[in-house]
BALOBA-1460 file (C-alpha; in Angstrom, 3 decimals):
// residues 257
<rec num="1" residu="x" x="-1.290" y="-14.085" z="8.584"/>
<rec num="2" residu="x" x="-4.706" y="-12.698" z="7.610"/>
<rec num="3" residu="x" x="-4.627" y="-9.014" z="6.537"/>
<rec num="4" residu="x" x="-0.801" y="-8.977" z="6.529"/>
<rec num="5" residu="x" x="-0.570" y="-8.847" z="2.762"/>
<rec num="6" residu="x" x="-3.077" y="-6.023" z="2.705"/>
<rec num="7" residu="x" x="-0.774" y="-4.037" z="5.001"/>
<rec num="8" residu="x" x="2.321" y="-4.807" z="2.954"/>
<rec num="9" residu="x" x="0.696" y="-3.925" z="-0.344"/>
<rec num="10" residu="x" x="-0.865" y="-0.700" z="0.922"/>
<rec num="11" residu="x" x="2.470" y="0.355" z="2.454"/>
<rec num="12" residu="x" x="2.033" y="4.023" z="3.426"/>
<rec num="13" residu="x" x="-0.381" y="6.996" z="3.514"/>
<rec num="14" residu="x" x="0.028" y="10.737" z="4.303"/>
<rec num="15" residu="x" x="-2.044" y="13.927" z="4.272"/>
<rec num="16" residu="x" x="-1.343" y="16.022" z="1.118"/>
<rec num="17" residu="x" x="-2.653" y="18.926" z="-0.906"/>
<rec num="18" residu="x" x="-1.788" y="19.769" z="-4.502"/>
<rec num="19" residu="x" x="0.232" y="17.486" z="-6.769"/>
<rec num="20" residu="x" x="3.902" y="18.426" z="-6.866"/>
<rec num="21" residu="x" x="5.432" y="16.038" z="-9.404"/>
<rec num="22" residu="x" x="5.083" y="12.623" z="-11.011"/>
<rec num="23" residu="x" x="6.860" y="10.011" z="-8.872"/>
<rec num="24" residu="x" x="5.878" y="6.978" z="-10.976"/>
<rec num="25" residu="x" x="4.810" y="5.992" z="-14.470"/>
<rec num="26" residu="x" x="3.646" y="3.115" z="-16.636"/>
<rec num="27" residu="x" x="5.897" y="0.067" z="-16.306"/>
<rec num="28" residu="x" x="7.006" y="0.555" z="-12.704"/>
<rec num="29" residu="x" x="7.286" y="-2.754" z="-10.828"/>
<rec num="30" residu="x" x="8.366" y="-3.646" z="-7.269"/>
<rec num="31" residu="x" x="8.920" y="-7.018" z="-5.619"/>
<rec num="32" residu="x" x="9.138" y="-7.461" z="-1.849"/>
<rec num="33" residu="x" x="10.455" y="-10.410" z="0.106"/>
<rec num="34" residu="x" x="8.303" y="-11.043" z="3.178"/>
<rec num="35" residu="x" x="9.694" y="-13.068" z="6.056"/>
<rec num="36" residu="x" x="7.933" y="-14.197" z="9.192"/>
<rec num="37" residu="x" x="10.433" y="-14.938" z="11.950"/>
<rec num="38" residu="x" x="13.036" y="-17.292" z="10.456"/>
<rec num="39" residu="x" x="10.845" y="-18.281" z="7.497"/>
<rec num="40" residu="x" x="10.663" y="-16.726" z="4.054"/>
<rec num="41" residu="x" x="6.900" y="-16.426" z="3.999"/>
<rec num="42" residu="x" x="6.133" y="-14.980" z="0.577"/>
<rec num="43" residu="x" x="6.729" y="-12.423" z="-2.112"/>
<rec num="44" residu="x" x="4.527" y="-9.421" z="-2.890"/>
<rec num="45" residu="x" x="4.576" y="-7.332" z="-6.071"/>
<rec num="46" residu="x" x="3.228" y="-3.958" z="-7.160"/>
<rec num="47" residu="x" x="2.925" y="-3.033" z="-10.836"/>
<rec num="48" residu="x" x="1.690" y="0.076" z="-12.690"/>
<rec num="49" residu="x" x="0.103" y="-0.141" z="-16.152"/>
<rec num="50" residu="x" x="-1.548" y="2.498" z="-18.338"/>
<rec num="51" residu="x" x="-5.132" y="1.606" z="-19.249"/>
<rec num="52" residu="x" x="-8.628" y="3.048" z="-19.769"/>
<rec num="53" residu="x" x="-11.664" y="2.952" z="-17.492"/>
<rec num="54" residu="x" x="-15.040" y="4.059" z="-18.867"/>
<rec num="55" residu="x" x="-13.141" y="5.582" z="-21.805"/>
<rec num="56" residu="x" x="-10.925" y="7.676" z="-19.524"/>
<rec num="57" residu="x" x="-7.121" y="7.256" z="-19.227"/>
<rec num="58" residu="x" x="-6.111" y="5.683" z="-15.925"/>
<rec num="59" residu="x" x="-3.269" y="3.991" z="-14.123"/>
<rec num="60" residu="x" x="-4.156" y="0.373" z="-13.397"/>
<rec num="61" residu="x" x="-2.179" y="-0.755" z="-10.347"/>
<rec num="62" residu="x" x="-1.996" y="-4.453" z="-9.454"/>
<rec num="63" residu="x" x="-0.687" y="-5.771" z="-6.138"/>
<rec num="64" residu="x" x="-0.191" y="-9.476" z="-5.550"/>
<rec num="65" residu="x" x="0.895" y="-11.533" z="-2.542"/>
<rec num="66" residu="x" x="1.563" y="-15.271" z="-2.580"/>
<rec num="67" residu="x" x="2.906" y="-17.625" z="0.092"/>
<rec num="68" residu="x" x="5.956" y="-19.760" z="-0.571"/>
<rec num="69" residu="x" x="7.906" y="-22.653" z="0.960"/>
<rec num="70" residu="x" x="6.757" y="-24.230" z="4.216"/>
<rec num="71" residu="x" x="4.141" y="-21.540" z="4.849"/>
<rec num="72" residu="x" x="2.356" y="-22.433" z="1.620"/>
<rec num="73" residu="x" x="2.011" y="-26.038" z="2.801"/>
<rec num="74" residu="x" x="0.350" y="-25.037" z="6.098"/>
<rec num="75" residu="x" x="-1.305" y="-21.675" z="5.316"/>
<rec num="76" residu="x" x="-1.872" y="-20.899" z="1.647"/>
<rec num="77" residu="x" x="-2.030" y="-17.219" z="0.731"/>
<rec num="78" residu="x" x="-2.986" y="-15.983" z="-2.742"/>
<rec num="79" residu="x" x="-4.048" y="-12.310" z="-2.747"/>
<rec num="80" residu="x" x="-4.858" y="-9.910" z="-5.582"/>
<rec num="81" residu="x" x="-5.484" y="-6.170" z="-5.169"/>
<rec num="82" residu="x" x="-6.198" y="-3.735" z="-8.010"/>
<rec num="83" residu="x" x="-7.054" y="-0.057" z="-8.307"/>
<rec num="84" residu="x" x="-7.937" y="2.149" z="-11.291"/>
<rec num="85" residu="x" x="-6.608" y="5.678" z="-10.685"/>
<rec num="86" residu="x" x="-7.638" y="8.821" z="-12.567"/>
<rec num="87" residu="x" x="-4.449" y="10.096" z="-14.218"/>
<rec num="88" residu="x" x="-5.347" y="13.764" z="-13.687"/>
<rec num="89" residu="x" x="-6.651" y="13.798" z="-10.112"/>
<rec num="90" residu="x" x="-5.043" y="10.668" z="-8.626"/>
<rec num="91" residu="x" x="-8.445" y="9.611" z="-7.237"/>
<rec num="92" residu="x" x="-9.511" y="5.957" z="-7.239"/>
<rec num="93" residu="x" x="-12.340" y="4.960" z="-9.573"/>
<rec num="94" residu="x" x="-12.494" y="1.212" z="-8.884"/>
<rec num="95" residu="x" x="-10.847" y="-1.035" z="-6.285"/>
<rec num="96" residu="x" x="-10.738" y="-4.843" z="-6.393"/>
<rec num="97" residu="x" x="-9.831" y="-7.168" z="-3.530"/>
<rec num="98" residu="x" x="-9.613" y="-10.923" z="-4.168"/>
<rec num="99" residu="x" x="-8.017" y="-12.953" z="-1.386"/>
<rec num="100" residu="x" x="-7.524" y="-16.557" z="-0.343"/>
<rec num="101" residu="x" x="-5.794" y="-16.757" z="3.038"/>
<rec num="102" residu="x" x="-5.818" y="-20.211" z="4.569"/>
<rec num="103" residu="x" x="-9.257" y="-20.867" z="3.062"/>
<rec num="104" residu="x" x="-10.643" y="-17.484" z="4.086"/>
<rec num="105" residu="x" x="-11.791" y="-15.898" z="0.808"/>
<rec num="106" residu="x" x="-13.159" y="-12.523" z="-0.327"/>
<rec num="107" residu="x" x="-14.011" y="-11.124" z="-3.733"/>
<rec num="108" residu="x" x="-14.934" y="-7.447" z="-3.457"/>
<rec num="109" residu="x" x="-15.279" y="-4.671" z="-6.040"/>
<rec num="110" residu="x" x="-15.710" y="-1.033" z="-4.999"/>
<rec num="111" residu="x" x="-16.751" y="1.723" z="-7.430"/>
<rec num="112" residu="x" x="-16.213" y="5.290" z="-6.233"/>
<rec num="113" residu="x" x="-18.424" y="8.258" z="-7.164"/>
<rec num="114" residu="x" x="-16.479" y="11.303" z="-6.021"/>
<rec num="115" residu="x" x="-19.210" y="13.707" z="-7.088"/>
<rec num="116" residu="x" x="-21.765" y="12.015" z="-4.858"/>
<rec num="117" residu="x" x="-19.210" y="10.970" z="-2.203"/>
<rec num="118" residu="x" x="-20.340" y="7.342" z="-2.335"/>
<rec num="119" residu="x" x="-18.768" y="3.922" z="-2.685"/>
<rec num="120" residu="x" x="-20.726" y="1.049" z="-4.235"/>
<rec num="121" residu="x" x="-19.479" y="-2.239" z="-2.789"/>
<rec num="122" residu="x" x="-20.188" y="-5.385" z="-4.802"/>
<rec num="123" residu="x" x="-19.544" y="-8.577" z="-2.853"/>
<rec num="124" residu="x" x="-19.177" y="-10.970" z="-5.746"/>
<rec num="125" residu="x" x="-18.855" y="-13.996" z="-3.472"/>
<rec num="126" residu="x" x="-22.344" y="-13.408" z="-2.050"/>
<rec num="127" residu="x" x="-23.776" y="-11.438" z="-5.019"/>
<rec num="128" residu="x" x="-24.620" y="-8.492" z="-2.755"/>
<rec num="129" residu="x" x="-24.452" y="-4.772" z="-3.581"/>
<rec num="130" residu="x" x="-24.337" y="-2.017" z="-0.920"/>
<rec num="131" residu="x" x="-23.804" y="1.751" z="-1.169"/>
<rec num="132" residu="x" x="-21.895" y="3.688" z="1.498"/>
<rec num="133" residu="x" x="-21.219" y="7.379" z="2.097"/>
<rec num="134" residu="x" x="-17.510" y="8.268" z="1.979"/>
<rec num="135" residu="x" x="-15.440" y="11.262" z="2.978"/>
<rec num="136" residu="x" x="-14.293" y="13.876" z="0.448"/>
<rec num="137" residu="x" x="-10.988" y="13.029" z="-1.278"/>
<rec num="138" residu="x" x="-11.298" y="9.423" z="-0.158"/>
<rec num="139" residu="x" x="-8.809" y="6.764" z="-1.239"/>
<rec num="140" residu="x" x="-8.518" y="3.021" z="-1.256"/>
<rec num="141" residu="x" x="-5.527" y="1.217" z="0.232"/>
<rec num="142" residu="x" x="-3.582" y="1.169" z="-3.059"/>
<rec num="143" residu="x" x="-4.509" y="4.519" z="-4.595"/>
<rec num="144" residu="x" x="-3.472" y="6.326" z="-1.403"/>
<rec num="145" residu="x" x="0.112" y="5.167" z="-1.761"/>
<rec num="146" residu="x" x="0.479" y="6.272" z="-5.382"/>
<rec num="147" residu="x" x="-1.359" y="9.568" z="-4.883"/>
<rec num="148" residu="x" x="0.820" y="10.395" z="-1.933"/>
<rec num="149" residu="x" x="4.051" y="9.508" z="-3.667"/>
<rec num="150" residu="x" x="3.224" y="12.308" z="-6.100"/>
<rec num="151" residu="x" x="2.299" y="14.802" z="-3.393"/>
<rec num="152" residu="x" x="4.577" y="14.187" z="-0.434"/>
<rec num="153" residu="x" x="6.585" y="17.345" z="0.235"/>
<rec num="154" residu="x" x="9.746" y="15.708" z="1.552"/>
<rec num="155" residu="x" x="11.521" y="19.037" z="2.066"/>
<rec num="156" residu="x" x="9.011" y="20.244" z="4.656"/>
<rec num="157" residu="x" x="8.392" y="17.139" z="6.762"/>
<rec num="158" residu="x" x="8.520" y="17.894" z="10.469"/>
<rec num="159" residu="x" x="9.924" y="15.426" z="12.987"/>
<rec num="160" residu="x" x="7.131" y="13.974" z="15.136"/>
<rec num="161" residu="x" x="4.329" y="15.553" z="13.102"/>
<rec num="162" residu="x" x="1.141" y="13.513" z="12.633"/>
<rec num="163" residu="x" x="-0.471" y="13.108" z="9.226"/>
<rec num="164" residu="x" x="-3.766" y="11.566" z="8.094"/>
<rec num="165" residu="x" x="-5.767" y="10.560" z="5.027"/>
<rec num="166" residu="x" x="-9.378" y="9.533" z="4.390"/>
<rec num="167" residu="x" x="-9.427" y="5.811" z="3.607"/>
<rec num="168" residu="x" x="-12.337" y="3.492" z="2.717"/>
<rec num="169" residu="x" x="-11.761" y="-0.205" z="3.392"/>
<rec num="170" residu="x" x="-13.960" y="-3.155" z="4.287"/>
<rec num="171" residu="x" x="-17.208" y="-1.101" z="4.166"/>
<rec num="172" residu="x" x="-15.834" y="1.490" z="6.599"/>
<rec num="173" residu="x" x="-14.341" y="4.970" z="6.518"/>
<rec num="174" residu="x" x="-11.011" y="5.270" z="8.307"/>
<rec num="175" residu="x" x="-9.004" y="8.285" z="9.373"/>
<rec num="176" residu="x" x="-5.631" y="6.703" z="8.777"/>
<rec num="177" residu="x" x="-2.874" y="8.372" z="10.809"/>
<rec num="178" residu="x" x="0.890" y="8.148" z="10.938"/>
<rec num="179" residu="x" x="3.858" y="9.993" z="12.407"/>
<rec num="180" residu="x" x="7.106" y="11.089" z="10.720"/>
<rec num="181" residu="x" x="10.061" y="9.660" z="12.681"/>
<rec num="182" residu="x" x="12.938" y="11.181" z="10.743"/>
<rec num="183" residu="x" x="15.584" y="10.221" z="8.178"/>
<rec num="184" residu="x" x="17.793" y="7.121" z="8.156"/>
<rec num="185" residu="x" x="20.015" y="5.155" z="5.794"/>
<rec num="186" residu="x" x="18.463" y="1.725" z="5.171"/>
<rec num="187" residu="x" x="20.543" y="-1.291" z="4.199"/>
<rec num="188" residu="x" x="18.812" y="-3.197" z="1.366"/>
<rec num="189" residu="x" x="19.653" y="-5.927" z="-1.116"/>
<rec num="190" residu="x" x="20.149" y="-3.112" z="-3.630"/>
<rec num="191" residu="x" x="22.580" y="-1.169" z="-1.429"/>
<rec num="192" residu="x" x="22.327" y="1.532" z="1.241"/>
<rec num="193" residu="x" x="19.540" y="4.014" z="0.493"/>
<rec num="194" residu="x" x="18.571" y="7.282" z="2.221"/>
<rec num="195" residu="x" x="15.070" y="6.832" z="3.641"/>
<rec num="196" residu="x" x="12.132" y="8.546" z="5.329"/>
<rec num="197" residu="x" x="10.802" y="6.679" z="8.373"/>
<rec num="198" residu="x" x="7.127" y="6.626" z="9.423"/>
<rec num="199" residu="x" x="5.046" y="5.064" z="12.188"/>
<rec num="200" residu="x" x="1.440" y="4.311" z="11.049"/>
<rec num="201" residu="x" x="-1.236" y="3.892" z="13.710"/>
<rec num="202" residu="x" x="-3.046" y="0.581" z="13.168"/>
<rec num="203" residu="x" x="-5.809" y="-1.283" z="14.963"/>
<rec num="204" residu="x" x="-4.478" y="-3.338" z="17.866"/>
<rec num="205" residu="x" x="-6.017" y="-6.772" z="18.325"/>
<rec num="206" residu="x" x="-6.115" y="-9.928" z="16.252"/>
<rec num="207" residu="x" x="-3.337" y="-8.966" z="13.818"/>
<rec num="208" residu="x" x="-1.162" y="-6.302" z="15.438"/>
<rec num="209" residu="x" x="0.233" y="-6.383" z="18.962"/>
<rec num="210" residu="x" x="-0.491" y="-2.689" z="19.573"/>
<rec num="211" residu="x" x="-1.475" y="0.382" z="17.574"/>
<rec num="212" residu="x" x="2.159" y="1.449" z="17.062"/>
<rec num="213" residu="x" x="3.264" y="-1.978" z="15.827"/>
<rec num="214" residu="x" x="4.133" y="-0.956" z="12.268"/>
<rec num="215" residu="x" x="7.179" y="0.955" z="10.913"/>
<rec num="216" residu="x" x="7.700" y="1.884" z="7.273"/>
<rec num="217" residu="x" x="10.663" y="3.270" z="5.303"/>
<rec num="218" residu="x" x="10.463" y="4.896" z="1.818"/>
<rec num="219" residu="x" x="13.296" y="6.320" z="-0.276"/>
<rec num="220" residu="x" x="14.185" y="9.949" z="0.425"/>
<rec num="221" residu="x" x="14.138" y="10.966" z="-3.238"/>
<rec num="222" residu="x" x="11.748" y="11.778" z="-6.096"/>
<rec num="223" residu="x" x="10.550" y="8.148" z="-6.292"/>
<rec num="224" residu="x" x="9.317" y="7.738" z="-2.679"/>
<rec num="225" residu="x" x="9.991" y="4.042" z="-3.302"/>
<rec num="226" residu="x" x="8.933" y="1.633" z="-0.521"/>
<rec num="227" residu="x" x="12.027" y="0.011" z="0.986"/>
<rec num="228" residu="x" x="11.158" y="-1.786" z="4.200"/>
<rec num="229" residu="x" x="8.320" y="-2.630" z="6.598"/>
<rec num="230" residu="x" x="8.536" y="-4.028" z="10.129"/>
<rec num="231" residu="x" x="5.489" y="-5.238" z="12.056"/>
<rec num="232" residu="x" x="5.083" y="-6.615" z="15.576"/>
<rec num="233" residu="x" x="2.156" y="-8.989" z="15.306"/>
<rec num="234" residu="x" x="-0.098" y="-10.485" z="17.950"/>
<rec num="235" residu="x" x="1.962" y="-13.640" z="17.353"/>
<rec num="236" residu="x" x="5.556" y="-13.112" z="16.190"/>
<rec num="237" residu="x" x="6.944" y="-10.424" z="13.898"/>
<rec num="238" residu="x" x="7.090" y="-9.776" z="10.168"/>
<rec num="239" residu="x" x="9.463" y="-7.911" z="7.851"/>
<rec num="240" residu="x" x="9.129" y="-6.988" z="4.188"/>
<rec num="241" residu="x" x="12.135" y="-5.759" z="2.189"/>
<rec num="242" residu="x" x="12.508" y="-4.491" z="-1.364"/>
<rec num="243" residu="x" x="13.900" y="-7.370" z="-3.405"/>
<rec num="244" residu="x" x="13.804" y="-6.117" z="-7.011"/>
<rec num="245" residu="x" x="12.428" y="-3.280" z="-9.113"/>
<rec num="246" residu="x" x="12.210" y="-1.939" z="-12.659"/>
<rec num="247" residu="x" x="10.739" y="1.019" z="-14.482"/>
<rec num="248" residu="x" x="11.505" y="3.757" z="-11.918"/>
<rec num="249" residu="x" x="10.647" y="7.206" z="-13.294"/>
<rec num="250" residu="x" x="13.450" y="8.928" z="-11.381"/>
<rec num="251" residu="x" x="17.052" y="7.923" z="-10.561"/>
<rec num="252" residu="x" x="17.525" y="5.880" z="-7.383"/>
<rec num="253" residu="x" x="20.322" y="7.193" z="-5.200"/>
<rec num="254" residu="x" x="22.199" y="4.131" z="-3.917"/>
<rec num="255" residu="x" x="24.749" y="5.319" z="-1.392"/>
<rec num="256" residu="x" x="26.899" y="2.200" z="-1.369"/>
<rec num="257" residu="x" x="26.574" y="-1.346" z="-2.797"/>
């Protein structure tokens, strides 16, 4: 299950240009039910709070994943992800990753300098600091989702078109790519919701069965709310579904309860 919660919390990324509207605001909160095969593996949450960082107004986004039930007895997962996002530009200023997955632990802090195009990575577990060059307009795994929710032009998406974004994760720059697969109606606990469907391209190997193993649905409205994730793993399969929410900035169009 290593890295699964990172995938669920990061959710989606697309290539964008100028900001079009505000899709989220202070107080937004999502909860996802994650199930692995027949087992309810865990819950993951995403929450947005207004805060300050170095005396500048920011959105402080916190993502958490925690194992439950039988999985917690055999493979404990307790993950915390945070990002501080500039309210004007949507760029990440600081990213925090604290994980405990079956005894595998990490405690990483990344500070971004967008003027110098660098990322300073502080490994707090080993008390080690390293500086890396990053691409222009780089994002972390959380900030990308919120930035792109504001900038995704849902009226001009083209079926089969590939998109990409510059991502920095685990000391490496990634050209994260995904393909738009079309529009569907997704059945959720909340009701039937019109959705946009995407296929991200991930690294095949230890976690994912192949590079097209992940499918993601987000609401086809002004919220771009994450609804569902399906993943074919190297061993078994995983699904994450929206379970509860509050604080949406825009109305959610539920087709039928």
